[in-house]
N, C-alpha and C positions, 0 to 999 in steps of 0.2 A: 757427455754431451750435454743429452738433456735438463739431467742434475741442475750442470755450473750451467745451463741458459732456465731454468730455473729458477736458480737463486737467483741468476742476477735482474730477472725483474724480477723479487721483493727486493732486495735492495735498491732497484733505479725508485720502487716505491718509498721506502717507510726510508730510504737515506736523504732525503726531500728535508727542506728547512726547516721546512711549515710542521712538517709530520713531527722532527722531531718536534719546534717549540711545544704544540700542543701537549704532547707527550709532557715537559716540562709543569704546563699552563692542570693539565690535568696532574699533576701533583700539589698542586696549590690544591686545587679543588678538592682531593681527599684530605689531606694535612686534616682537616678542624672537622672533619667526620665523627671521629674514633672519640673526640677531644671530649665530645659532647653526651657521648651514649658507653660504649661498652669500655673503655681504658678512663670513664671520670666513676662511672660502675666498678670498677675494681677499688678506686680510691674511696668512694663511697661505704662498696663493705668492707674493707679494711677500719674504716671510722665506724666500726658497728651497725651503719644506716640498716632496717630492716629492705627485704624483698620485694616487698608489696609500695615502698616507697622508693626507691632506686627504678622500677617500671612508671614508675611518675612521673621520674625526672624526664622518661620522653616526649613527657612534653615543649622540653625544653625545645624540642628542633621543629614544633608550629613553624618557626618561618620559611622553614623546605616547603613545609602545604601553599603557604599563601604569597609567597613570589612572588605569580605571576598578579599580583592586585601595586605592586612598585613595579612591574616590571618595564613599563611601557615610557615608564622616566628614563633608564636606560637608552629607551630608542629615540628621545626625543631629547634632552635634554642635555644645555650641556656646560659640564665647570670652567666657570672664571678664567681663563691666561693655560687653566694645567689644557684643557680639551684646545688647544690651539697649539700650543705645543708639542703632544701626543697624540692627539685624536679621542676619536670619542672612545673609543673603550680602552684602548692604553692608560686614560683618563681617570675614569672610574677599575678599571685594573687597579691602579696605582694608590688612588684612595682609598679602596673597601680594605687593602690587603696590610695600609696603616691603624686603621681601624678593626680591621681583627688581631692584631699581634696587640696595640695596647686593650680588645678583652682579652687576652691571654692571657696578659699581665696582670692586667687587674683581678684575674680568674687569681692568677698564682700564688696571692698577698693573702688568700681566707685561709680561713680554718673552716671544713664542710662541720663537722661534730657542731664550731659552738655560732657558725652562721649560714645553717642550711637559706637561708633566705639569698642570702645577697650569692653564696656561690648559683642557685639558680637564674636571682637574676644576670650573672652577668654569664652564664652559662645561656643566656637565650641570649646576651651581644651577641656571641659568639659566633653563635646561631642566625641570629638576624645576614653579621656582615658573610660571613658563606654562608648562602644563602645567595646574597647578592652576589659574590662574588663566582659563584655557580649563575648565576641570569647572564652576568661580560663573558666570561670562558666562552660559555656555549654557544651564543649569538655567534663571540670571535670563530670558533672554531668555522662556524657551518656558514659563513658570511667568505671567508675568508678561501679556504677549498671549490675545489675544484667538483660537480657530485659524481664525475669517477672517481671520487678519492674519500666518498664519508666513508665510505668501508673501512678505511686504515685509517682516517681521523676518530673513527667510535675505537681500534686497536691501539688506536693509541692512548687516546685521553684515559682507555680504560685502565693499559697500561700503568701508565703516570701517574693515577688515578689510589690506583693498590700500592702504587708501591709509597705513598704520601697517604697512605692508609697501613700499610710497613711501618709507617715514622714512628704514626701517633699511639703502634696499636703493639706491637711487639717492640720500639725503640721506646718506649715511654715504660713498658714494663722491666725491656732491663735498665733502666735511668733509673728504676725505680725499685732497684734493689740493693742502690749504692750511693740515690741519693735522696732528699725529699722530695714529694708527690708535686710540693712548691715550689720548687729547681726544675724537674718536669715540667713544666708548665713552660716556665720564663724558660726554660730551650726549644721549645715550639713556639715562643714567642719571635726570639730570634731564628726562626729557620723561615717562620712569613716573611719577614722583614727581606729577607733573599727574596724570594717572587719578585718583588720588584726591578730585578739585576734584569730579571725574564720578557718583563715586559721593555726594559731598552734593547729585545733585539729583537722584539717580535714588530712587523708591518703591519701595518693598519691598515684595515678594509677600504674598499675604495671610496669616497663619502658619499658616492652617489647612491649607496647604498640607503642612505641613510633617509629615514622620510623626511618633511618638514615638520616643524610645530605647529601644531591649531593652539587656539586660543587657549588662555590656559583654564576656563570656565569648560573648556573639551575636550583634552589634555585624557582623561583619565576615561566620559563616553570615552569618544573615538578608536581611540586607543585599546581598551579592552574590546570595542565591540565585534571592532574589524580580524584580529587572531579568535575569536570565538565562533562570530558566523564564517570563516572560512572551515573551523572544524566541524561543524553543525549541515554544516554543507554536502558532507556526507550520509547520505540515507540510514550507515547503518555503525552513525556516533556514537550511540550509547552503546551499541556489542564493543568498541574500541575505546571509550571508557574506560567499559570495567574487563576487560582485555589488559591494560593497564594497571587497573589498580589490583587486580588478583593473579598478574605473573608472578613478581615476586613478592606477595604481601607472603609466604608461608616462611621465606628464606628470611626477611623481617623479622618475624617473631622468633629467628631462633638466630638472630643475631646479639638479637639485643638483651635473651639471657643466658647466649652460650657461656662467657664468660664468669657468672657468677655460678653454673654449671658447673663447669670445672672446677674453680676452684672450692664447690660441693663433693667434686668427688675424689680430690684430693689430689689435685695437679700446682705445685707451688707454680708463680707468676715463672722462673724463668723456661720450666716447661710449657706452659703455655705460648709466651715468647717464640721461641726452641718451635715449634709442631704447626701448635696454631693459628701463627702469626708469619713464620719466615718459610716452613716449609706447604702453609696453605695457599700459601701463595702465587708458587712455584706454578701448584696446579690450578691455581683461578686464571693465568697467565698460558697454564696449557689448555682449559677452559674452553679460552678465549681465540686460543686459533685456529679447535676444533669448529669450532664453532662460528669461524671465517669460512671454511672451509664448505663444512655446510649448507652457509647462505649464497654462498656462487655455484652451488652444485642443486641448493633443493629449492632455492626463494626463500625470501623473507616467510614466513608464514610455516612456510612448514617445519621450515629449521625453528624457529620458536613451537609449531606445536609439540615438534622429536626432542627439543631440547628441554620444554619443559615437564615432558614425560620422564624422560628419566631424568628432573633430576627431583621428580615427588617421590620416583625408587631411591634413590640416592639418600634422602632425608630421615630413610628409615633407617639408617644406619646409626642414627644418635641411639635408636629407641637399643638396639646390643649395647651403647656403648655403656647407657647406662645400669642394666645387667651387670654388666663385666665390670665395672666401677674403674677403680686405678687400675690400670695396665696402658702404660705408655707406645705398648706395638699396635695397644689397638687405638685407643689415639691418634696414632698417625695413618691408619686404614680408614679412620671415619675422618680427618680433616680434607685427606687424598683423596677420599672421592665425592665429599659432600662440596670444598672448591673444587672439584674437576667439572665438575654438575652448574655450580654458583658462577664461574665463569663464563657456562654457555649461554645464559638465561641471561647475564648481565647485556653481553655482548651484539648479543640479537634482541635484545630492548633498548639498545640505546641506538643502533643501525635503525632501525620500523620509529624511534621516537623522530628522529630528524630527516629522519622520508616525507614527512610530515608539515616538515616548516617549509614554509613560503612568505616569497615577497618581501617587503619591508620593513613587517615586523617578526623580525626572524625573537626576539629575544626575547618579547612576550610571547612568541609562541610554544617556542619550549619548555621558557618556564612553568606557562600554561598546565601542558602536557607533564610537562614533568614532575608540578607539584601534585598531583592525582595520584603517583607510587611515593610522593614524601605521605600524603598526606592519610598512606597506609602503616609508614614506618613508623608515624611518631603520634598518631591520633591513637588508630589501630592497634598498637605497638605496647599505648602505654596503660593497657589494661595485661600485659602479657605475665608482669609477679606475680599479681592476684590468678590470672588462670593454674602456672604454674605451681606455686601454691597450692592451689582446689584440685588441680588435678594428678601432682606429682613427678617425676621427667617425665617419665615414660613414655609416659599418657599426653604429654605435654606436649612428646617431639612427635608422636601421630595426630595430633593435635595440628601440628603445624607443619607436615607433608599433605594432609589432608586441601590446608583450604586455597594453596594454587588450580586444585579440579578446577573451579567454576571456570576460569580462563583459557583453562584447554579446551574443555566439552564449547565455548562459545572459539575457539582458533579454528574448530572443526568444524562450527557451525558456517561460517564465515570464511574457509575451505569448499564446504560443498557447493553451498550461495557460489562460492566464483569458476566453477566449476559443471555449476547449468545454464551461465550466462560463458558461453567460451567466447563470442563475438564480440565482447565488449572487453578489452582491452586496454591495460592504464587509464582509466578515469574515474578512481575509486585508492587512495589514502590505504586503502586496506588490501590491491591488488596485491595477492604474491611473488 
């Protein structure tokens, strides 16, 4: 009876229409990411591009880092006719999906060996429109849900996001075995266009959530200043910034070169798709579910600390993989361990950032905080190819494990600070 009640409660939360639609929006958000990173790196690698150049291609993801600069436009600006027809959030979702599909089509027409600059240019366009779509979807999720459903919303968007990454990762690798890479990107563009149908089923958030647009001259100044000042009101804002930056940085370095490592170890694209993508997805979702339970039992900060420690230890499994070399059973073990813990840290961080967003400038606030993560994932990891070349794979994976240590040290300090102020509750965003 207790089990039945527990299952009924879970179904009541996740069978909600908004939660289900958020999963689909998460899919649309996750689909483009690998198409300009690990999946693109396989294409470039097969074309004979060096590891250093492949690592430098990570810079095309810079829009994810600086998306907060144009996020205010999505809080204030309206699209003639389309905004009136669909609402502010849905109209921009629709527009970004059209532009994103067009960029993927253009990318699919190019030969990377003959025109590397054009590949970089259109990959940059994909990243820009993808980052813009993320701004809108993140704001929509925060605005459409009640605060009590933020945890379920975070789990749902991560679930959809990972499915999208699966399609752009394993799906793309499967397709590349039977069709050209150009056709792979055409197919992905078609899937992006299907997201327009999802937009039609979404409900627009209440209009009173949107702030009144200031004058053109003060738009950027006011809209960027408000969310920034809201963030730095917390006296520990520098510590929070460093936690967000370093918490998933090791994971970003690992992901940026993992496909290249697998290929050099002798694994085929199909083996990578079967194990690293499909099996990895199941492990990631399991990790997300575990993190949700830990957050409800331990609180956000404590669960983040525990998940981070586990993830650092888990990353060392790649050192063993590098020593063993080609071994599918070992690859299954490696991917299972790493992806479970990656899913744990991912859900914990999404829920944490969502809890920091308040007021009318939701799109800008979330974009500002998530841009910190993107900075590490794009700018810092652009050197991943050079680091891997100079260190070798074993030392590189040690490096990817240890680089997250600063975040855990700061998290521990924040927790100790909170424990020393037991009378102050719910005052700071860093409250556990």
